[in-house]
N, C-alpha and C positions, 0 to 999 in steps of 0.2 A: 294181321301186322296191324297198328293200333290207326291207323289212318286209311278210309275205306278206301280214298286215289292214288292211295298205292300198293293195295292190297296184292298179297298174289294168287289170293285162297279166297272163297266164301264157300259156309255152309245153308245149302235149298235144302226143307224142311216144310214138304210141303204137309198143310194141314185140310182136314174139313172132319167138319163139326164136330171140331173143339179138341181131334185129337188128330197121330202123328200118322199118314201113311206112308212119308218116304222121304227119304234126306238123301238128298248126292252129296258132289264136291266141283264146281265150276273153278274151272280155274284160267284163272289173270294175267295173260302176258307185257304188254307196255301198251297197252289199250291207254289213246283219248276218256276224255271224261265225257266228252259223244257218245265213242264206243260203248262203255260201259255202263251210257243209260237205253242203247235199241241195245243188248246185249242181255237184260237184264229187265226191260219189258218182252221181251220175246218169247223170254221163262215164266212173265204169267205172274211176277212176283210184285205183292202187292204193300210187304214190311218189309223191312229194310233195318235191322239191328248195331248196330252201329260201332266201335267208341270213339275219336274222328272222324270230322270227315270238311274239306271247305263249305262256304258258303255260297260256294259256284257250284258246287254238282250236285250239294243238299236243294237249294233250288231245281236246280233239269232235271232231278231224281221226282221232288215234288211236283215236276213242271207235265213232268212225266205220268202223273195221275200216282206214282211210286211216294206215301208214303215213311217216313225216313223216321226214324230216335235215334237222334244221337250220342254218346256220352255212355254209356251202357261196357260193362264190362262183369268177366265174371265167370267159373264156370257155363260154360254151355250145356249144358242138363237143367240147374238151376234157370239160367237164367232164361227161354226153353218155357219152363211151367213156369216164370215172376210172366213171359209174357202173356202166356195160356187165362196166364184166371188174373190179366189187365190190372201186376202189382210192378211191371219197371219201378214207377218210382219211389223205387223205398231203396232207405239210403246204402245198403249191404248191395246196388248196381248202381249205382253213379259213379262214374269216373271223378279223381280230386281236381276241384276246382268244376266241376262238370257242375253245371243244376239240374235240378228232376224238374221231367217236364209241370208245365199247370194242368194237365189232365192227365187223370186213372191211365197207364194205358198200359 
């Protein structure tokens, strides 16, 4: 889904020492924002990369200690490689109309 608020699935990728160690799919049903936050917290998610996200859910996730990088689009493997190499700020990963992050992520 283009917006995390209403997505029905999310890809979870476990990374350790700069390498992917596991991959699974998380299925969301009709969960509230609070339920989504609790779910990703319980799964020990530290970074969430998404296309769109409402400001309220973004704030809730950040307050829960989850770093959110919105406005990202592209093939999963390319986005993952860019994330691992701190290059998500490159133009090819930015959704139209979304400003790249100020820092190199």
